Each structure stands twice: as structure tokens, then as C-alpha cells.
MARSELO-80720 format. One record per residue: residue number from 0; residue in one letter; chain; x, y, z of N, C-alpha, C, O in turn. Coordinates in steps of 0.2 Angstrom, whole numbers, always signed. Atoms other than C-alpha are relative to their C-alpha. Example, Ala and Ser with C-alpha at 12.3 -4.5 7.8 and 13.67 -1.06 7.14 Angstrom:
! residues 2
(r 0; "a"; "A"; (+4; -6; +0); (+62; -22; +39); (+4; +6; +0); (+9; +5; +3))
(r 1; "s"; "A"; (-4; -6; -1); (+68; -5; +36); (-4; +5; +3); (-1; +11; +4))
***
This chain:
! residues 239
(r 0; "m"; "A"; (-6; -4; +3); (-188; -343; +272); (+4; +2; +5); (+2; +5; +10))
(r 1; "y"; "A"; (-5; -2; -5); (-172; -340; +282); (+1; +7; -1); (+3; +9; -6))
(r 2; "n"; "A"; (-1; -7; +0); (-172; -322; +286); (+7; +3; +1); (+8; +5; +7))
(r 3; "v"; "A"; (-6; -2; +0); (-155; -317; +282); (+2; +4; -6); (-1; +3; -11))
(r 4; "d"; "A"; (-3; -2; +6); (-145; -306; +270); (+2; -6; -3); (+5; -11; +0))
(r 5; "t"; "A"; (-1; +6; +3); (-142; -319; +257); (+7; -3; +2); (+12; +1; +1))
(r 6; "r"; "A"; (-6; +3; -2); (-129; -331; +263); (+2; -5; -5); (-2; -8; -9))
(r 7; "k"; "A"; (-2; +4; +6); (-118; -340; +251); (+3; -7; +3); (+8; -7; +7))
(r 8; "i"; "A"; (-2; +7; -2); (-115; -359; +253); (+3; -3; -5); (+1; -3; -11))
(r 9; "l"; "A"; (-3; +4; +5); (-103; -370; +244); (-1; -7; +2); (+1; -10; +8))
(r 10; "v"; "A"; (+1; +7; -1); (-108; -388; +242); (+5; -4; -4); (+6; -3; -10))
(r 11; "v"; "A"; (-6; +4; +3); (-93; -400; +239); (-2; -7; +0); (-2; -10; +6))
(r 12; "d"; "A"; (+2; +8; +1); (-98; -418; +233); (+1; -2; -7); (+0; +2; -12))
(r 13; "d"; "A"; (-1; +3; +7); (-94; -429; +218); (-6; -3; -3); (-6; -6; -8))
(r 14; "e"; "A"; (+6; +3; +3); (-112; -435; +216); (-5; +6; -2); (-7; +10; +2))
(r 15; "p"; "A"; (+4; -6; +3); (-121; -423; +204); (-8; +0; +3); (-10; +5; +4))
(r 16; "d"; "A"; (+7; +0; -2); (-139; -429; +210); (+0; +3; +7); (-5; +6; +9))
(r 17; "l"; "A"; (+0; -3; -6); (-134; -425; +228); (+1; +7; +0); (-2; +11; +4))
(r 18; "i"; "A"; (-1; -7; +0); (-128; -408; +224); (-6; +3; -2); (-8; +8; +1))
(r 19; "d"; "A"; (+6; -3; +2); (-144; -405; +215); (-5; +0; +5); (-9; +5; +6))
(r 20; "l"; "A"; (+5; +1; -6); (-154; -411; +230); (+1; +5; +5); (-3; +9; +7))
(r 21; "v"; "A"; (-2; -4; -5); (-144; -401; +242); (-1; +8; -2); (-4; +12; +2))
(r 22; "s"; "A"; (+1; -7; +3); (-144; -385; +231); (-7; +2; +0); (-9; +8; +2))
(r 23; "y"; "A"; (+7; -1; +1); (-162; -386; +228); (-3; +2; +7); (-7; +7; +7))
(r 24; "n"; "A"; (+3; -1; -6); (-167; -387; +246); (+3; +6; +4); (+0; +10; +7))
(r 25; "l"; "A"; (-3; -6; -3); (-155; -373; +252); (-2; +6; -4); (-3; +11; +0))
(r 26; "k"; "A"; (+2; -6; +4); (-160; -361; +238); (-7; +1; +2); (-9; +7; +3))
(r 27; "k"; "A"; (+7; -1; -2); (-178; -364; +244); (+0; +4; +7); (-5; +7; +8))
(r 28; "e"; "A"; (-1; -4; -6); (-172; -357; +261); (+3; +7; -1); (+4; +10; +4))
(r 29; "g"; "A"; (-3; -6; +1); (-165; -342; +253); (+7; +1; +0); (+10; +7; -1))
(r 30; "f"; "A"; (-7; -1; +0); (-147; -346; +252); (+2; +0; -8); (-1; -2; -12))
(r 31; "e"; "A"; (-3; +0; +6); (-136; -343; +237); (+5; -6; +0); (+9; -7; +5))
(r 32; "v"; "A"; (-3; +7; +0); (-128; -360; +232); (+5; +0; -6); (+3; +1; -11))
(r 33; "s"; "A"; (-5; +2; +5); (-112; -364; +223); (+2; -7; +1); (+1; -10; +7))
(r 34; "s"; "A"; (-1; +7; -1); (-105; -381; +220); (+7; -2; -2); (+10; +2; -7))
(r 35; "a"; "A"; (-7; +3; +3); (-88; -391; +217); (-1; -7; +1); (-4; -10; +6))
(r 36; "s"; "A"; (+0; +7; +0); (-86; -409; +213); (+6; -4; +2); (+6; -10; +3))
(r 37; "d"; "A"; (-6; +3; -3); (-69; -412; +220); (+4; +5; +4); (+2; +11; +4))
(r 38; "g"; "A"; (-3; -4; -5); (-57; -405; +233); (+4; +6; -3); (+4; +11; -1))
(r 39; "e"; "A"; (-4; -5; +3); (-46; -395; +221); (-4; +5; -3); (-3; +11; -2))
(r 40; "e"; "A"; (+5; -5; +2); (-61; -386; +213); (-2; +4; +6); (-3; +10; +5))
(r 41; "a"; "A"; (+2; -4; -6); (-67; -382; +230); (+5; +5; +3); (+3; +10; +5))
(r 42; "l"; "A"; (-5; -4; -3); (-51; -375; +236); (+1; +6; -4); (+2; +12; -2))
(r 43; "r"; "A"; (+0; -6; +4); (-50; -364; +221); (-5; +5; +1); (-4; +11; +1))
(r 44; "k"; "A"; (+6; -5; -1); (-67; -357; +223); (+0; +3; +7); (-1; +9; +8))
(r 45; "i"; "A"; (+0; -3; -7); (-65; -354; +242); (+6; +5; +0); (+5; +10; +4))
(r 46; "r"; "A"; (-5; -5; +0); (-49; -345; +239); (-1; +6; -5); (+2; +12; -4))
(r 47; "s"; "A"; (+1; -5; +5); (-56; -334; +225); (-7; +3; +1); (-9; +9; -1))
(r 48; "e"; "A"; (+6; -3; -2); (-74; -331; +232); (-1; +0; +7); (+3; -3; +11))
(r 49; "n"; "A"; (+2; -1; -8); (-82; -327; +249); (-6; -5; +1); (-12; -4; -2))
(r 50; "f"; "A"; (+6; +5; -2); (-93; -341; +256); (-1; +1; +8); (+3; +3; +12))
(r 51; "d"; "A"; (+2; +0; -7); (-102; -341; +273); (+0; -7; +3); (+0; -7; +9))
(r 52; "l"; "A"; (+0; +7; -3); (-102; -360; +275); (+1; -5; -5); (-1; -4; -11))
(r 53; "i"; "A"; (-1; +6; +5); (-96; -376; +267); (-3; -6; +2); (-3; -8; +8))
(r 54; "v"; "A"; (+2; +7; -1); (-105; -392; +266); (+4; -5; -4); (+5; -4; -10))
(r 55; "l"; "A"; (-6; +3; +3); (-91; -404; +263); (-1; -8; +1); (-1; -10; +6))
(r 56; "d"; "A"; (+0; +7; +0); (-92; -422; +258); (+7; -3; +2); (+12; +0; +1))
(r 57; "l"; "A"; (-6; +3; -2); (-79; -434; +266); (+4; -3; -5); (+10; -2; -6))
(r 58; "m"; "A"; (-3; +4; +6); (-75; -445; +251); (+0; +4; -6); (-5; +4; -9))
(r 59; "l"; "A"; (-1; -4; +6); (-69; -434; +237); (+6; -3; -5); (+10; -5; -2))
(r 60; "p"; "A"; (-6; +1; +4); (-58; -437; +222); (+5; +5; +1); (+4; +11; +3))
(r 61; "g"; "A"; (-5; -5; -2); (-41; -429; +224); (+1; +2; +7); (+2; -3; +11))
(r 62; "i"; "A"; (-1; -2; -7); (-40; -419; +240); (-7; -2; +3); (-12; +0; +1))
(r 63; "q"; "A"; (+6; +3; -3); (-52; -428; +251); (-3; +5; +6); (+1; +10; +8))
(r 64; "g"; "A"; (+3; -4; -5); (-64; -420; +264); (+4; +2; +6); (+5; +7; +8))
(r 65; "f"; "A"; (-4; -1; -6); (-53; -422; +279); (+6; +4; -1); (+7; +9; +3))
(r 66; "e"; "A"; (-6; -4; +1); (-38; -415; +271); (-2; +7; -2); (+1; +12; +0))
(r 67; "l"; "A"; (+3; -7; +1); (-48; -400; +264); (-1; +4; +6); (+0; +9; +6))
(r 68; "c"; "A"; (+2; -3; -7); (-55; -397; +281); (+7; +3; +4); (+7; +8; +6))
(r 69; "r"; "A"; (-6; -2; -3); (-37; -397; +288); (+3; +6; -3); (+6; +10; +0))
(r 70; "i"; "A"; (-3; -6; +3); (-31; -385; +275); (-3; +6; +1); (+0; +11; +3))
(r 71; "l"; "A"; (+4; -6; -2); (-45; -373; +278); (+2; +3; +7); (+2; +9; +8))
(r 72; "r"; "A"; (-1; -2; -7); (-42; -373; +297); (+7; +3; +1); (+7; +7; +6))
(r 73; "n"; "A"; (-6; -3; -1); (-24; -370; +295); (+2; +6; -3); (+8; +9; -3))
(r 74; "d"; "A"; (-1; -6; +4); (-26; -355; +284); (-3; +6; +4); (-9; +5; +5))
(r 75; "p"; "A"; (+3; -5; -3); (-29; -339; +294); (-6; +3; -4); (-11; +6; +0))
(r 76; "k"; "A"; (+5; -3; +4); (-40; -333; +280); (-6; -4; +0); (-12; -1; -1))
(r 77; "t"; "A"; (+6; +5; +0); (-52; -348; +281); (-1; -3; +6); (-5; -8; +7))
(r 78; "g"; "A"; (+0; +4; -6); (-49; -354; +298); (-6; +0; +4); (-8; -4; +7))
(r 79; "h"; "A"; (+7; +0; -4); (-66; -348; +305); (-6; -1; -5); (-11; -1; -3))
(r 80; "l"; "A"; (+5; +1; +4); (-76; -353; +290); (-4; -6; +2); (-1; -12; +3))
(r 81; "p"; "A"; (+4; +5; -3); (-90; -364; +296); (+0; -6; -5); (-1; -5; -11))
(r 82; "i"; "A"; (+0; +6; +4); (-90; -382; +289); (-4; -5; +3); (-4; -7; +9))
(r 83; "i"; "A"; (+4; +6; -2); (-103; -396; +290); (+3; -6; -5); (+2; -5; -11))
(r 84; "m"; "A"; (-2; +6; +3); (-96; -413; +285); (-6; -4; -2); (-10; -6; +2))
(r 85; "l"; "A"; (+5; +4; +3); (-107; -424; +274); (+3; -6; -3); (+8; -6; -7))
(r 86; "t"; "A"; (-4; +6; +2); (-102; -442; +272); (-5; -6; +1); (-10; -6; +5))
(r 87; "a"; "A"; (+4; +7; +0); (-109; -460; +269); (+3; -4; +6); (-1; -9; +9))
(r 88; "k"; "A"; (-3; +4; -6); (-98; -466; +284); (-3; +2; +6); (-5; +8; +7))
(r 89; "t"; "A"; (+4; -2; -6); (-107; -467; +300); (+4; -2; +7); (+2; -1; +12))
(r 90; "e"; "A"; (-4; +2; -5); (-93; -474; +311); (+2; +5; +5); (+3; +11; +2))
(r 91; "d"; "A"; (-1; -5; -5); (-90; -465; +327); (+7; +3; -1); (+8; +9; +0))
(r 92; "v"; "A"; (-7; -2; +1); (-71; -464; +323); (+0; +6; -5); (+4; +10; -4))
(r 93; "d"; "A"; (+0; -5; +5); (-75; -454; +307); (-3; +6; +2); (-1; +12; +1))
(r 94; "r"; "A"; (+4; -6; -3); (-87; -442; +316); (+5; +4; +4); (+5; +10; +4))
(r 95; "i"; "A"; (-4; -3; -5); (-75; -439; +330); (+6; +4; -4); (+8; +9; -2))
(r 96; "l"; "A"; (-6; -3; +3); (-60; -436; +318); (-2; +6; -4); (+2; +11; -4))
(r 97; "g"; "A"; (+2; -6; +3); (-70; -424; +308); (-1; +6; +4); (+1; +11; +2))
(r 98; "l"; "A"; (+0; -5; -5); (-74; -414; +323); (+7; +2; +3); (+8; +8; +4))
(r 99; "e"; "A"; (-7; -1; -2); (-56; -415; +329); (+4; +4; -5); (+8; +9; -3))
(r 100; "i"; "A"; (-3; -4; +6); (-50; -408; +312); (-3; +7; +0); (+1; +12; -2))
(r 101; "g"; "A"; (+3; -7; +0); (-62; -393; +314); (-6; +1; -3); (-9; +6; -3))
(r 102; "a"; "A"; (+7; -1; +2); (-79; -397; +307); (-4; +2; +5); (-3; +1; +11))
(r 103; "d"; "A"; (+5; -2; -5); (-93; -388; +315); (-6; -4; +1); (-9; -4; +7))
(r 104; "d"; "A"; (+5; +4; +0); (-105; -401; +312); (+1; -6; -5); (+5; -6; -9))
(r 105; "y"; "A"; (-1; +7; +4); (-107; -419; +304); (-7; -3; -1); (-11; -4; +4))
(r 106; "i"; "A"; (+7; +3; +2); (-122; -427; +295); (+2; -6; -4); (+5; -5; -9))
(r 107; "a"; "A"; (-1; +6; +4); (-122; -445; +288); (-5; -1; -5); (-11; +1; -4))
(r 108; "k"; "A"; (+5; +2; +5); (-130; -450; +272); (-3; -7; +1); (+1; -11; +5))
(r 109; "p"; "A"; (+5; -4; +3); (-144; -454; +268); (-2; +5; +6); (-2; +3; +12))
(r 110; "f"; "A"; (+3; -5; -4); (-151; -438; +276); (-6; +3; -2); (-8; +3; -8))
(r 111; "n"; "A"; (+6; -4; +2); (-166; -428; +276); (+2; +7; -2); (+5; +11; +2))
(r 112; "p"; "A"; (-3; -7; +2); (-163; -412; +266); (-3; +6; +5); (+1; +11; +6))
(r 113; "r"; "A"; (+3; -5; -5); (-174; -402; +279); (+5; +0; +6); (+6; +5; +9))
(r 114; "e"; "A"; (-5; +0; -6); (-162; -408; +293); (+6; +3; -2); (+9; +7; +2))
(r 115; "l"; "A"; (-6; -4; +2); (-147; -402; +283); (-1; +7; +0); (+3; +11; +2))
(r 116; "a"; "A"; (+1; -8; +0); (-155; -385; +280); (-1; +2; +7); (+2; +8; +8))
(r 117; "a"; "A"; (+0; -2; -7); (-159; -384; +299); (+7; +0; +3); (+8; +5; +7))
(r 118; "r"; "A"; (-7; +0; -3); (-141; -388; +303); (+4; +6; -3); (+8; +9; +1))
(r 119; "v"; "A"; (-3; -6; +3); (-135; -375; +291); (-2; +6; +3); (+2; +10; +5))
(r 120; "k"; "A"; (+3; -6; -3); (-146; -362; +299); (+3; +0; +7); (+5; +6; +9))
(r 121; "a"; "A"; (-3; +0; -6); (-140; -367; +316); (+7; +2; +1); (+9; +6; +5))
(r 122; "v"; "A"; (-7; -2; +0); (-122; -366; +312); (+1; +7; -1); (+5; +10; +2))
(r 123; "l"; "A"; (+0; -7; +2); (-124; -350; +304); (-2; +5; +6); (+1; +10; +7))
(r 124; "r"; "A"; (+3; -4; -5); (-134; -343; +318); (+5; +1; +6); (+6; +6; +8))
(r 125; "r"; "A"; (-4; +0; -6); (-122; -348; +332); (+7; +4; -2); (+10; +7; +2))
(r 126; "t"; "A"; (-7; -3; +2); (-106; -342; +322); (-2; +7; -1); (+3; +11; +0))
(r 127; "g"; "A"; (+1; -7; +1); (-115; -326; +317); (-1; +4; +7); (+2; +10; +7))
(r 128; "e"; "A"; (+1; -3; -6); (-119; -322; +335); (+7; +1; +3); (+8; +6; +7))
(r 129; "s"; "A"; (-7; -1; -2); (-100; -325; +339); (+3; +6; -3); (+8; +9; +1))
(r 130; "s"; "A"; (-4; -6; +3); (-95; -311; +327); (-4; +6; +1); (-1; +11; -2))
(r 131; "i"; "A"; (+3; -6; -1); (-107; -298; +333); (+4; +5; +3); (+7; +3; +9))
(r 132; "k"; "A"; (-5; -5; -3); (-97; -282; +337); (-3; +3; +6); (-9; +4; +7))
(r 133; "k"; "A"; (+2; -3; -7); (-98; -275; +355); (+5; +6; +1); (+10; +7; -3))
(r 134; "p"; "A"; (-5; -6; -1); (-90; -259; +362); (+7; -2; +0); (+9; -7; +3))
(r 135; "a"; "A"; (-7; +1; +1); (-72; -258; +359); (+4; -2; +6); (+8; -7; +6))
(r 136; "v"; "A"; (-3; +1; -6); (-68; -259; +377); (-1; -8; +2); (+3; -11; +6))
(r 137; "e"; "A"; (+1; +7; -1); (-75; -277; +377); (+3; -5; -5); (+2; -11; -4))
(r 138; "n"; "A"; (-2; +4; +6); (-67; -283; +361); (+6; -4; +2); (+6; -10; -1))
(r 139; "v"; "A"; (-6; +4; -1); (-50; -289; +368); (+1; -2; +7); (+0; +1; +11))
(r 140; "t"; "A"; (-1; +3; -7); (-47; -301; +382); (+7; -3; +0); (+9; -7; -5))
(r 141; "r"; "A"; (-7; +3; -1); (-29; -306; +388); (+0; -4; +6); (-3; -2; +11))
(r 142; "i"; "A"; (-1; +5; -6); (-26; -321; +398); (+6; -4; -1); (+6; -8; -7))
(r 143; "g"; "A"; (-6; +3; +1); (-9; -328; +400); (+3; +2; -6); (+4; +8; -7))
(r 144; "d"; "A"; (-3; -2; +6); (-1; -328; +383); (-5; +0; -6); (-3; +1; -11))
(r 145; "l"; "A"; (+5; +0; +5); (-17; -328; +374); (-3; +7; +0); (-4; +10; +5))
(r 146; "v"; "A"; (+3; -6; +1); (-25; -313; +366); (-6; -1; -4); (-6; -4; -10))
(r 147; "i"; "A"; (+7; +2; +4); (-44; -315; +361); (-3; +6; -2); (-5; +11; +2))
(r 148; "n"; "A"; (+3; -6; +3); (-51; -302; +349); (-7; -2; -2); (-7; -5; -8))
(r 149; "k"; "A"; (+7; +2; +2); (-70; -303; +348); (-2; +4; -6); (-7; +2; -10))
(r 150; "e"; "A"; (+1; -4; +6); (-70; -290; +334); (+2; -3; -6); (-1; -3; -11))
(r 151; "t"; "A"; (-3; +3; +6); (-58; -298; +322); (-1; -7; +0); (+1; -11; -5))
(r 152; "y"; "A"; (+1; +7; +0); (-62; -315; +328); (+6; -4; +0); (+7; -9; -3))
(r 153; "e"; "A"; (-7; +3; +0); (-44; -319; +331); (+2; -2; +7); (+0; +1; +12))
(r 154; "v"; "A"; (-4; +2; -7); (-34; -328; +345); (+7; +0; -2); (+9; -4; -6))
(r 155; "l"; "A"; (-7; +0; +1); (-16; -325; +346); (+3; -4; +7); (+1; -3; +12))
(r 156; "k"; "A"; (-4; +3; -6); (-4; -336; +357); (+7; +2; -1); (+11; +0; -6))
(r 157; "g"; "A"; (-6; -2; +0); (+12; -328; +361); (+2; +4; -7); (+7; +5; -9))
(r 158; "g"; "A"; (-1; -4; +6); (+9; -316; +346); (-2; -3; -6); (-2; +0; -12))
(r 159; "a"; "A"; (+1; +4; +6); (+6; -330; +334); (-8; -2; -1); (-11; -4; +4))
(r 160; "p"; "A"; (+7; +1; +1); (-12; -332; +326); (-1; -8; +1); (+2; -12; -2))
(r 161; "l"; "A"; (+2; +7; +0); (-21; -348; +330); (-6; -1; -5); (-10; +4; -7))
(r 162; "s"; "A"; (+5; +1; +4); (-33; -356; +318); (-6; -4; +3); (-6; -10; +3))
(r 163; "l"; "A"; (+6; +3; -4); (-49; -360; +328); (-6; +1; -5); (-7; +6; -8))
(r 164; "s"; "A"; (+7; +0; +4); (-66; -364; +320); (-4; +5; +4); (-3; +7; +10))
(r 165; "a"; "A"; (+4; -5; -3); (-80; -352; +324); (-3; -3; +7); (-4; +0; +12))
(r 166; "t"; "A"; (+2; +3; -6); (-87; -365; +337); (+5; +0; +5); (+4; +1; +11))
(r 167; "e"; "A"; (-6; +0; -5); (-70; -367; +345); (+1; +7; +3); (+2; +8; +9))
(r 168; "f"; "A"; (-1; -7; -2); (-69; -348; +346); (-5; +2; +5); (-4; +4; +11))
(r 169; "r"; "A"; (+6; -2; -4); (-86; -346; +354); (+1; -4; +7); (-1; -1; +12))
(r 170; "l"; "A"; (-1; +4; -6); (-82; -360; +367); (+5; +3; +4); (+4; +3; +10))
(r 171; "l"; "A"; (-5; -3; -4); (-66; -352; +372); (-2; +6; +3); (-1; +7; +9))
(r 172; "v"; "A"; (+3; -7; -3); (-74; -335; +374); (-4; -1; +6); (-4; +2; +11))
(r 173; "h"; "A"; (+5; +1; -6); (-88; -342; +385); (+4; -3; +6); (+2; +0; +11))
(r 174; "l"; "A"; (-3; +2; -6); (-76; -351; +396); (+5; +5; +3); (+5; +6; +9))
(r 175; "v"; "A"; (-4; -5; -3); (-64; -337; +398); (-4; +6; +3); (-2; +9; +8))
(r 176; "e"; "A"; (+5; -5; -3); (-78; -324; +401); (-3; -2; +6); (-6; +2; +10))
(r 177; "n"; "A"; (+3; +2; -6); (-84; -335; +415); (+5; -4; +4); (+4; -9; +7))
(r 178; "r"; "A"; (-6; +3; -4); (-67; -339; +423); (-3; -2; +7); (-6; +2; +11))
(r 179; "g"; "A"; (+1; +2; -7); (-69; -349; +439); (-6; -4; +1); (-8; -8; +6))
(r 180; "k"; "A"; (+6; +4; +0); (-86; -357; +435); (+1; -6; -4); (+4; -6; -10))
(r 181; "v"; "A"; (+0; +6; +4); (-87; -375; +430); (-6; -2; -3); (-12; -1; -1))
(r 182; "f"; "A"; (+6; +1; +4); (-98; -380; +416); (+0; -7; -2); (+5; -10; -4))
(r 183; "s"; "A"; (+1; +7; +2); (-105; -397; +413); (-1; +0; -8); (-1; +5; -11))
(r 184; "r"; "A"; (+1; +0; +7); (-106; -403; +395); (-7; +3; -3); (-7; +6; -7))
(r 185; "n"; "A"; (+7; -2; +2); (-125; -400; +394); (+0; +8; +1); (-4; +11; -3))
(r 186; "q"; "A"; (+0; -7; +0); (-122; -382; +400); (+4; +3; -5); (+2; +9; -8))
(r 187; "l"; "A"; (-4; -3; +6); (-109; -379; +387); (-4; -1; -7); (-4; +4; -11))
(r 188; "l"; "A"; (+5; +1; +6); (-121; -386; +374); (-5; +6; +0); (-6; +9; -6))
(r 189; "d"; "A"; (+5; -5; -1); (-134; -374; +380); (+3; +7; -2); (+0; +11; -5))
(r 190; "a"; "A"; (-3; -7; +0); (-122; -359; +380); (+3; +1; -7); (+3; +7; -10))
(r 191; "v"; "A"; (-4; -1; +6); (-112; -362; +364); (-4; -3; -6); (-4; +0; -12))
(r 192; "w"; "A"; (+4; +2; +5); (-123; -373; +353); (-7; +2; +0); (-11; +1; -5))
(r 193; "k"; "A"; (+7; -3; -1); (-139; -366; +360); (-6; -5; -1); (-5; -10; +1))
(r 194; "d"; "A"; (+6; +5; +1); (-155; -374; +353); (+1; -5; -5); (-4; -8; -7))
(r 195; "e"; "A"; (-1; +5; +5); (-147; -385; +341); (-1; -7; +2); (+2; -9; +7))
(r 196; "a"; "A"; (+2; +6; -3); (-155; -402; +343); (+4; -6; -2); (+3; -11; +1))
(r 197; "y"; "A"; (-3; +6; +3); (-143; -413; +334); (+7; -1; +3); (+10; -6; +1))
(r 198; "v"; "A"; (-7; +1; -3); (-127; -411; +345); (+0; -4; +6); (-4; -3; +10))
(r 199; "e"; "A"; (-1; +4; -6); (-122; -424; +357); (+5; +2; +5); (+9; +6; +3))
(r 200; "p"; "A"; (-4; -3; -6); (-114; -420; +374); (+8; -2; -2); (+12; +2; +0))
(r 201; "r"; "A"; (-8; +1; +1); (-97; -429; +369); (+3; +4; -6); (+9; +5; -6))
(r 202; "t"; "A"; (-2; -4; +5); (-96; -417; +354); (+4; +6; +4); (+9; +8; +2))
(r 203; "v"; "A"; (-4; -4; -4); (-90; -405; +368); (+7; -2; +2); (+12; +2; +1))
(r 204; "d"; "A"; (-7; +3; -2); (-76; -416; +373); (+5; +0; -6); (+11; +2; -5))
(r 205; "v"; "A"; (-4; +0; +6); (-70; -417; +355); (+3; +8; -1); (+9; +9; -3))
(r 206; "h"; "A"; (-2; -7; +1); (-70; -398; +354); (+5; +3; +5); (+10; +7; +4))
(r 207; "i"; "A"; (-5; -1; -5); (-61; -396; +370); (+7; -3; -1); (+12; +1; +0))
(r 208; "r"; "A"; (-7; +3; +1); (-47; -408; +365); (+3; +4; -6); (+9; +5; -5))
(r 209; "r"; "A"; (-3; -4; +5); (-45; -398; +349); (+3; +7; +2); (+8; +9; +0))
(r 210; "l"; "A"; (-2; -6; -3); (-44; -382; +358); (+6; +0; +4); (+11; +4; +3))
(r 211; "r"; "A"; (-6; +1; -4); (-31; -388; +370); (+6; -1; -4); (+11; +1; -3))
(r 212; "t"; "A"; (-6; +1; +4); (-20; -394; +356); (+3; +7; -3); (+8; +7; -5))
(r 213; "q"; "A"; (-3; -6; +3); (-19; -376; +350); (+2; +5; +5); (+6; +9; +4))
(r 214; "i"; "A"; (-2; -6; -5); (-19; -365; +366); (+4; -2; +5); (+7; +2; +9))
(r 215; "e"; "A"; (-4; +2; -6); (-10; -376; +378); (+7; -2; -2); (+8; -5; -8))
(r 216; "d"; "A"; (-7; +2; +1); (+9; -379; +379); (+0; -8; +0); (+4; -11; -3))
(r 217; "e"; "A"; (+1; +7; -2); (+5; -396; +386); (-7; -2; +0); (-10; -2; +6))
(r 218; "p"; "A"; (+7; +2; +0); (-12; -402; +381); (-2; -5; +5); (-8; -5; +7))
(r 219; "s"; "A"; (+1; +5; -5); (-11; -417; +393); (+0; +3; +7); (-2; +0; +11))
(r 220; "n"; "A"; (+0; -3; -7); (-8; -405; +407); (-2; +7; -1); (+3; +12; +0))
(r 221; "p"; "A"; (+2; -6; +3); (-18; -390; +402); (+1; +6; +6); (-1; +4; +12))
(r 222; "a"; "A"; (+0; -5; -4); (-15; -373; +410); (-6; +5; +0); (-8; +8; +4))
(r 223; "y"; "A"; (+5; -5; +1); (-30; -364; +403); (-7; -4; +1); (-10; -3; +6))
(r 224; "i"; "A"; (+6; +3; +0); (-45; -376; +400); (+1; -6; +4); (+4; -11; +2))
(r 225; "k"; "A"; (-1; +6; -4); (-46; -388; +415); (-6; -4; +1); (-11; -2; -1))
(r 226; "t"; "A"; (+6; +5; -1); (-57; -403; +419); (-1; -1; +8); (+4; -2; +12))
(r 227; "k"; "A"; (+2; +2; -7); (-66; -405; +436); (-3; -7; -1); (-9; -7; -4))
(r 228; "r"; "A"; (+2; +7; +1); (-68; -423; +436); (-7; -2; +2); (-9; +0; +8))
(r 229; "g"; "A"; (+6; +2; -1); (-85; -430; +435); (-5; +6; -1); (-11; +5; +0))
(r 230; "i"; "A"; (+4; -6; +0); (-92; -412; +433); (+0; +3; -7); (-5; +4; -11))
(r 231; "g"; "A"; (+0; -3; +7); (-86; -403; +417); (+7; +4; +0); (+12; +2; +2))
(r 232; "y"; "A"; (-6; -3; +2); (-73; -390; +411); (-1; +8; +3); (-6; +10; +4))
(r 233; "y"; "A"; (+0; -6; -2); (-68; -373; +417); (+7; +4; -1); (+12; +0; -3))
(r 234; "v"; "A"; (-7; -4; +0); (-54; -359; +416); (+1; +3; +7); (-4; +6; +9))
(r 235; "d"; "A"; (-1; -2; -7); (-46; -355; +432); (-1; +8; +1); (+2; +11; -3))
(r 236; "a"; "A"; (+1; -7; -1); (-51; -338; +439); (+6; +4; +2); (+7; +10; +1))
(r 237; "d"; "A"; (-6; -4; -1); (-33; -334; +444); (+5; +1; -5); (+10; +4; -5))
(r 238; "i"; "A"; (-4; -1; +6); (-26; -335; +427); (+0; +8; -2); (+4; +10; -7))
***
């Protein structure tokens, strides 16, 4: 049994049998589970209830999974809500697109329900660690025109809020708090994704690209998150 105060999960899929399977296995792990069979119903529920994580199918009637993910990420109220994409598509381009839009993880059908439960726990664990409060003096970091608030889980650029996923927020905080140090993909996986066994090193590249599109004036010529060719990523110590 997953030892947490009851976390609420929304499962969004148009296959009733799959919803039943996923719901049954997540409830066995101690989660409270709700469901929606299309994008519109999911959006209504997300805006009227509080969820800790969304399991989101890619192919949905009406608002499809990619679009729903984009809507949630662009809304400051739901921008940090963890999302695991669930889809029958296994092509790399779909997986990468899902991550670039802001999904925290991606699992292809058919899947082992125990693996999905493990991924849900892993995403909740790392996003929960990101939101643990620290003494007020450590909560706000200013770098260039960015303000990073670890208490409210917000990032402002030039005073305007950004819509970062929980994983992107954790990745940015780690790089900023270790300015001047170059991290390989594997080191970032260890620091940000921790002991999650399902994440590939190139996932780091996808999240870095998405971060750059939000925090950089010129993502192709980044001022914040830079690349050390052949080694990894870093934030300059002089910023």
C-alpha cells in the first residue's frame, strides 16, 4: 500500500474496460480514483475538483490528449499538475511530442498495471519532493529576469508567470542551485527523476528544450541553460 495521505487521480480514457483496470489497480495502492471518458469531461472535472495527478490517454473523442495537456500546461492554475500520458501509439515522435507539450511521463498500451502504478508513485514522489517547504530565506531565487519561488512553485519571467510542469520546475531549480556545474544526462536523471527506472536519458533533452522555450528569449541561443558539448547542461555561475 502506498503510504500517503489519499492522493486523488483522474484517469482519462474512452475505453471503459481500461478505466476499470487502471482504477482497480490504483485503488489497491490506496489512491482515490475518478474518471472521464473524453477531453471535455476531463477538463470540467479538473477545473471543478482537486487532483494530484492525471493519467491521460492520447486518443480521445473531442479534445484529444495532446490538446488537453497543452490547455492544462498553459493555465497557471493547472500548469504544475503531474500528467502521465497513456496511449496505443509507440512511435518516438509521439512520445517526444507528449513530453515537449509537458507530460511528466509516457507509457504505451498494452501495459502492465503494476508498472503504471509504479510510475504514478514515482511521479508523485518527485513532484512532492519539489514542493516541500523550506525556510523562507531559501524560497525565492532571482537569476536574470527570472524569479523562482519554491514555496509557491512559481517561476516568473519579467514579472509574468510561466507554466512549467513539476518536472521542469525541479530540473530548473537543480540547475540554478548548482550554477557553474555541468551535469550529464545521467546525473540529471539521478538528481531530478531519482530512482525511477523507466526514464531514458534523451528525456532530459526533451525537458531542456521545453524549458528553454519558456525561459529563454532566444531558445536557440540560450542565456540561462547552456550546453557543454559532449558533456551535458549547466547554468553559468556568472548570471
